[in-house]
C-alpha positions in Angstrom: 7.1 -47.0 -117.9 6.1 -43.5 -118.6 3.4 -41.8 -116.5 0.2 -40.8 -118.3 0.0 -37.1 -118.8 -2.8 -35.4 -116.8 -5.3 -33.6 -118.9 -5.0 -30.0 -117.8 -8.5 -29.3 -119.1 -10.0 -31.9 -116.7 -12.2 -30.1 -114.2 -10.9 -30.4 -110.6 -12.7 -32.5 -108.1 -15.3 -30.3 -106.3 -14.4 -29.5 -102.7 -16.7 -30.8 -100.0 -19.0 -28.0 -98.9 -19.1 -27.1 -95.3 -22.4 -26.7 -93.4 -23.7 -23.2 -93.6 -23.9 -22.4 -89.8 -25.1 -18.9 -89.0 -23.1 -16.7 -86.6 -24.4 -16.2 -83.1 -25.1 -12.5 -83.8 -27.1 -13.2 -87.0 -30.4 -12.5 -85.3 -32.6 -9.4 -85.2 -32.4 -7.6 -81.8 -35.5 -6.2 -80.1 -36.2 -2.5 -80.9 -38.3 0.1 -79.1 -40.9 2.3 -80.8 -38.2 4.7 -81.9 -36.2 2.0 -83.6 -33.5 1.9 -80.9 -31.9 -1.5 -80.2 -32.9 -3.0 -76.9 -29.8 -4.9 -75.8 -28.3 -6.6 -73.8 -31.2 -6.3 -71.3 -34.0 -3.9 -70.6 -32.7 -0.3 -70.2 -34.5 0.0 -66.9 -32.9 -3.1 -65.4 -29.4 -2.0 -66.5 -29.9 1.4 -64.9 -31.1 -0.1 -61.7 -28.0 -2.4 -61.6 -25.7 0.5 -62.2 -27.5 2.4 -59.3 -27.1 -0.7 -57.1 -23.3 -0.8 -57.8 -22.9 2.8 -57.1 -24.8 2.4 -53.8 -22.4 -0.4 -52.9 -19.4 1.8 -53.4 -20.8 4.7 -51.5 -21.8 2.6 -48.5 -18.3 1.2 -47.9 -20.0 -1.8 -46.4 -19.4 -5.5 -47.0 -20.1 -6.7 -50.6 -20.3 -10.4 -51.4 -19.8 -11.5 -55.0 -21.2 -15.0 -55.8 -20.0 -15.9 -59.3 -20.6 -19.2 -61.2 -17.6 -21.5 -61.5 -16.9 -21.3 -65.2 -14.9 -18.7 -67.2 -18.1 -16.7 -67.9 -19.1 -16.4 -64.3 -15.6 -15.9 -62.9 -14.8 -13.1 -65.5 -18.1 -11.4 -64.7 -17.3 -11.6 -61.0 -13.8 -10.0 -61.4 -15.3 -7.3 -63.7 -17.7 -6.4 -60.8 -14.7 -6.5 -58.3 -12.6 -4.1 -60.4 -15.6 -1.8 -61.0 -16.3 -1.5 -57.3 -12.7 -0.8 -56.6 -12.6 1.8 -59.3 -15.7 3.5 -57.8 -13.9 3.7 -54.4 -14.8 0.5 -52.6 -12.0 -0.8 -50.4 -10.8 -4.2 -51.7 -11.0 -5.5 -48.1 -14.7 -4.8 -48.1 -15.3 -7.2 -51.1 -15.5 -10.9 -50.5 -16.3 -13.9 -52.7 -18.5 -17.0 -52.1 -18.0 -20.0 -54.4 -20.7 -22.6 -54.5 -19.6 -26.1 -53.4 -19.5 -29.0 -55.8 -22.9 -30.3 -56.7 -24.7 -27.5 -54.9 -27.0 -24.8 -55.9 -27.1 -21.2 -54.7 -30.6 -22.0 -53.3 -29.5 -24.8 -51.1 -29.9 -24.0 -47.4 -26.2 -24.9 -46.9 -25.1 -22.2 -49.3 -27.6 -19.6 -48.0 -26.3 -20.1 -44.5 -22.6 -19.9 -45.6 -23.3 -16.6 -47.5 -25.0 -15.2 -44.4 -22.0 -16.1 -42.2 -19.9 -13.7 -44.2 -22.1 -10.9 -42.9 -22.6 -9.0 -46.2 -24.7 -5.9 -46.7 -24.9 -6.4 -50.4 -24.8 -9.7 -52.5 -24.2 -9.8 -56.2 -25.1 -13.1 -57.8 -23.6 -13.7 -61.3 -24.3 -16.4 -63.9 -25.8 -18.9 -61.4 -29.0 -19.6 -63.4 -32.4 -18.6 -61.9 -35.6 -20.1 -60.8 -38.4 -19.6 -58.2 -36.6 -19.5 -54.8 -36.8 -17.7 -51.4 -34.6 -14.6 -50.9 -30.9 -15.2 -51.6 -30.3 -15.0 -47.8 -32.7 -14.8 -44.9 -32.1 -11.2 -43.9 -34.3 -8.2 -44.8 -31.2 -6.0 -44.3 -29.2 -7.6 -47.1 -29.8 -6.3 -50.7 -29.3 -8.6 -53.6 -28.6 -8.1 -57.3 -28.8 -11.0 -59.8 -27.0 -10.7 -63.2 -27.8 -13.6 -65.5 -28.5 -14.8 -69.0 -29.9 -18.3 -68.5 -33.5 -18.8 -69.6 -35.9 -18.0 -66.8 -38.9 -15.8 -65.9 -38.8 -16.7 -62.2 -36.1 -15.5 -59.7 -35.4 -15.5 -56.0 -37.7 -13.2 -54.0 -36.8 -9.6 -53.2 -33.8 -9.5 -55.5 -33.1 -6.9 -58.2 -32.7 -8.8 -61.4 -31.1 -7.9 -64.8 -31.4 -10.7 -67.2 -30.3 -11.0 -70.9 -32.3 -14.1 -71.7 -35.1 -12.4 -73.7 -32.8 -10.0 -75.6 -31.3 -11.7 -78.6 -28.5 -12.3 -79.4 -28.4 -13.3 -75.7 -25.3 -11.8 -74.1 -23.2 -14.0 -71.8 -23.1 -13.0 -68.1 -19.6 -11.5 -68.5 -20.7 -9.5 -71.5 -23.8 -8.3 -69.8 -21.8 -7.3 -66.7 -19.2 -5.5 -68.9 -22.0 -3.5 -70.6 -23.5 -2.6 -67.2 -20.1 -1.5 -65.7 -18.1 0.1 -68.5 -19.8 3.4 -68.3 -19.5 3.7 -64.5 -15.8 4.5 -64.6 -13.3 5.2 -67.4 -10.9 2.5 -66.0 -13.4 -0.3 -66.5 -13.3 -0.8 -70.3 -9.4 -0.8 -70.6 -9.0 -3.1 -67.6 -11.9 -5.4 -68.2 -12.3 -5.7 -72.0 -10.2 -8.9 -72.2 -12.3 -10.5 -69.4 -15.4 -9.8 -71.3 -13.8 -11.5 -74.4 -12.6 -14.4 -72.3 -16.0 -15.1 -70.6 -17.9 -14.7 -73.9 -15.6 -17.0 -75.8 -15.9 -19.5 -72.9 -19.6 -19.7 -73.4 -20.0 -19.1 -77.1 -16.9 -20.4 -78.6 -13.8 -18.8 -80.2 -15.3 -18.4 -83.7 -17.7 -15.6 -82.7 -17.5 -12.7 -85.1 -18.5 -9.9 -82.5 -20.9 -8.3 -84.9 -23.4 -5.6 -83.7 -25.1 -5.4 -81.2 -22.1 -7.0 -79.6 -19.5 -4.3 -78.8 -16.5 -3.6 -81.1 -13.6 -5.5 -79.5 -11.0 -4.7 -82.2 -8.9 -2.8 -79.7 -9.0 -5.6 -77.2 -7.8 -8.1 -79.8 -5.1 -5.8 -80.9 -3.7 -5.7 -77.4 -4.5 -9.4 -76.4 -4.3 -12.0 -79.1 -7.3 -14.4 -79.5 -5.0 -17.3 -78.9 -3.9 -16.0 -75.4 -7.6 -15.3 -74.6 -8.8 -18.7 -75.7 -5.9 -20.5 -73.9 -6.7 -18.6 -70.7 -10.3 -19.7 -71.0 -9.2 -23.3 -71.2 -7.1 -22.9 -68.1 -9.7 -21.1 -66.0 -12.3 -23.8 -66.8 -10.0 -26.6 -65.8 -9.9 -26.5 -62.0 -13.7 -26.6 -61.6 -13.8 -29.7 -63.8 -11.4 -31.7 -61.6 -12.6 -34.1 -58.9 -11.1 -31.6 -56.4 -13.4 -28.8 -57.7 -10.7 -26.2 -57.1 -12.6 -23.1 -58.3 -10.8 -20.8 -55.8 -7.5 -21.2 -57.7 -9.1 -20.0 -60.9 -10.7 -17.1 -59.1 -7.5 -16.0 -57.4 -5.5 -16.3 -60.7 -8.0 -14.2 -62.6 -8.2 -11.6 -59.9 -4.4 -11.2 -59.7 -3.8 -11.2 -63.5 -3.6 -8.0 -65.5 -3.9 -9.8 -68.9 -4.6 -13.2 -70.3 -0.9 -13.9 -70.3 -0.8 -13.6 -66.5 -3.0 -16.7 -66.4 -1.1 -18.8 -68.8 1.9 -19.6 -66.5 -0.1 -20.6 -63.4 1.1 -24.0 -62.5 -2.0 -25.2 -60.7 -4.1 -24.2 -63.7 -1.8 -26.0 -66.1 -1.8 -29.1 -64.0 -5.6 -29.1 -63.7 -5.9 -28.8 -67.5 -3.6 -31.7 -68.1 -5.6 -33.8 -65.7 -8.9 -32.9 -67.4 -7.5 -33.5 -70.9 -6.5 -37.0 -69.8 -9.9 -37.7 -68.3 -11.7 -36.4 -71.4 -9.7 -38.7 -73.6 -10.4 -41.6 -71.3 -14.1 -41.0 -71.2 -14.8 -39.7 -74.7 -14.8 -43.0 -76.6 -18.0 -44.3 -75.0 -20.3 -45.5 -77.8 -23.7 -43.7 -78.0 -27.2 -45.2 -77.9 -30.0 -43.4 -79.7 -33.6 -42.6 -78.8 -36.1 -44.6 -80.8 -36.9 -41.6 -83.0 -33.2 -41.0 -83.6 -33.3 -37.4 -82.3 -31.2 -37.8 -79.2 -27.8 -39.5 -78.9 -27.0 -40.6 -75.3 -23.5 -41.1 -74.0 -23.2 -42.5 -70.5 -19.9 -42.1 -68.5 -18.8 -42.5 -64.8 -16.4 -39.8 -63.8 -15.7 -37.8 -60.6 -14.6 -34.9 -63.0 -17.0 -32.5 -64.7 -16.1 -33.7 -68.2 -19.6 -34.3 -69.4 -20.1 -30.8 -70.9 -16.8 -31.1 -72.8 -17.7 -34.5 -74.2 -21.1 -33.3 -75.2 -19.7 -30.3 -77.1 -17.1 -32.5 -78.8 -19.6 -35.1 -80.0 -22.1 -32.5 -81.0 -19.6 -31.4 -83.6 -18.9 -34.9 -84.9 -22.2 -36.9 -85.1 -24.2 -36.5 -88.2 -27.7 -37.9 -89.0 -30.8 -36.5 -90.8 -32.8 -37.1 -87.6 -30.2 -36.2 -85.0 -30.9 -33.1 -83.0 -29.4 -33.4 -79.5 -26.3 -35.0 -77.9 -26.8 -35.9 -74.3 -23.9 -37.0 -72.0 -24.8 -38.3 -68.6 -22.3 -38.7 -65.8 -23.3 -40.9 -63.0 -20.0 -40.5 -61.1 -19.9 -36.8 -60.4 -22.2 -36.6 -57.4 -23.2 -39.8 -55.5 -26.7 -40.8 -56.2 -27.2 -38.3 -58.9 -26.8 -38.0 -62.6 -25.4 -34.8 -64.0 -26.1 -34.5 -67.7 -25.2 -32.0 -70.4 -27.0 -31.5 -73.7 -25.8 -29.7 -76.9 -27.4 -29.2 -80.3 -25.7 -31.4 -82.9 -23.9 -29.3 -85.4 -25.9 -30.9 -88.2 -29.1 -29.7 -86.6 -28.2 -26.0 -85.9 -29.8 -24.7 -89.0 -33.1 -26.6 -88.7 -36.4 -24.9 -89.1 -38.0 -24.7 -86.7 -34.9 -24.4 -84.5 -34.0 -27.1 -82.0 -34.9 -26.2 -78.4 -33.2 -28.5 -76.0 -35.2 -27.3 -72.9 -38.5 -27.8 -74.7 -37.5 -31.2 -76.0 -36.4 -32.5 -72.5 -39.6 -31.2 -70.9 -41.7 -32.8 -73.7 -40.1 -36.1 -72.9 -40.8 -35.8 -69.2 -44.4 -34.8 -69.9 -45.0 -38.2 -71.5 -44.9 -39.7 -67.9 -48.3 -40.3 -66.4 -47.1 -40.4 -62.8 -45.2 -37.7 -60.8 -41.9 -37.7 -62.6 -42.0 -34.1 -63.6 -42.3 -33.1 -59.9 -39.5 -35.5 -58.9 -37.1 -34.1 -61.5 -37.2 -30.8 -59.6 -35.9 -27.4 -60.5 -32.5 -28.6 -61.6 -33.9 -30.4 -64.7 -33.7 -28.8 -68.2 -32.0 -25.6 -67.0 -29.7 -23.2 -68.9 -30.2 -22.3 -72.5 -32.2 -23.5 -75.5 -29.0 -24.4 -77.2 -27.1 -25.8 -74.2 -29.0 -27.3 -71.4 -28.8 -30.2 -68.9 -29.5 -30.9 -65.3 -28.9 -32.8 -62.0 -31.4 -35.4 -61.2 -31.7 -38.6 -59.2 -30.4 -41.8 -60.7 -33.8 -43.5 -60.7 -35.4 -40.5 -62.3 -32.8 -40.5 -65.0 -33.5 -44.1 -65.8 -37.2 -43.3 -66.1 -36.4 -40.5 -68.5 -34.3 -42.8 -70.7 -37.2 -45.3 -70.8 -39.5 -42.5 -72.0 -37.0 -41.6 -74.7 -36.9 -45.3 -75.6 -33.1 -45.2 -75.7 -31.6 -48.2 -77.4 -34.9 -49.4 -79.0 -34.8 -50.0 -82.7 -36.9 -47.6 -84.9 -40.2 -48.9 -86.3 -39.9 -50.4 -89.7 -41.3 -48.3 -92.6 -44.9 -48.9 -93.5 -45.6 -51.8 -95.8 -45.1 -50.8 -99.4 -42.6 -48.0 -98.6 -39.1 -48.9 -99.8 -36.0 -47.5 -98.1 -34.0 -45.1 -100.3 -30.8 -47.1 -100.4 -28.2 -46.5 -103.2 -26.0 -49.4 -104.1 -22.4 -48.6 -105.0 -19.4 -50.6 -105.8 -16.9 -47.8 -105.3 -14.8 -47.6 -102.2 -15.8 -44.7 -100.0 -13.2 -42.0 -99.7 -14.4 -41.1 -96.2 -11.7 -42.2 -93.7 -13.0 -40.7 -90.4 -16.0 -43.0 -90.0 -18.0 -43.0 -86.8 -16.4 -46.3 -85.6 -13.0 -44.7 -85.9 -13.9 -42.4 -83.0 -14.2 -45.2 -80.6 -11.3 -47.1 -79.0 -10.6 -50.5 -80.3 -10.4 -53.5 -78.1 -6.9 -55.0 -77.5 
């Protein structure tokens, strides 16, 4: 039987249009009265930070770098290390302090551990900020805080340079790079790839690097984006493992001269394989939704820090006209606590007004009529408007879920209002339906 000829004049089937998601840099930066761009932080704060670093180098006394555990924090920390060495600081005078699993820099245990290293200067990078006592209990120790997490309150007596109010908000590694690159001619060529790695680690690898972000064309000519992104994946892996082996990532980054120097590290490769397996094991949990449909909640139990990865993954998959936030709660990371990560659903990134995770979480907590807000503490709803989370007690988390009315069915529409349901007899061409993401029972 002959095949029927295809009509060449027949119009082709229209392609499915992708969501129009704006680039991170598609915002208007602040400007002064002369029209000059104010970025990545206040000029006065940047100048003070540069003066602080030069003072560290001149003093030749002990400097303690306290970076966060992720690629952004670690890259920022190594940029500071290389800048101080370029300015003449002996490498033996620079030490690092890595915060223990589940701890905050403000915990007394960490403050005492930092003080035992007998520093004259402490540089805290990417740790998040809030109201707190001095970084350590010594009037003789000077502290610098470099950060980009949303906060207007900081530890007492510290010099602060924050990017959080200067859109597009720079990552901590990018902010650190902008502070350091003019201090010595060796900084830009030796640290540009770390700026890119840390920034991609926080903002993703589709970033266009448009102004006011720096021109990184030369960096990407020397180091491919693939090598940079692969290195980010490896650096982030050890701190996600149950062992919380951040030191391996720090040492690998400090010793490397390029992203390729990280890609062959056996411990990093092993950690990434371990985390990939755990993510795959945990990611098929089915979500429950808040009664208003705005928040999707996934609950897992893992000793590994995979909740942020799963939140990011599901934020790109779930779609709903009401959905705004994907929340992944991990009750197995720290005993007695729930560590949770929130991301804006991809389908909600272009909403007007924009989704603000921190405001949304705090609005839920404010529904309580007892003392829940106080019991949630300073580690609740921290981070960024677009990517937040927290560490709270297990009981407090259950109270929060009750306030969200997670798992409750939405109210039926008012009487006389019909649902807008279209009947169809055609078979849907969509193959990757939501239930396909979940594991099937044997």
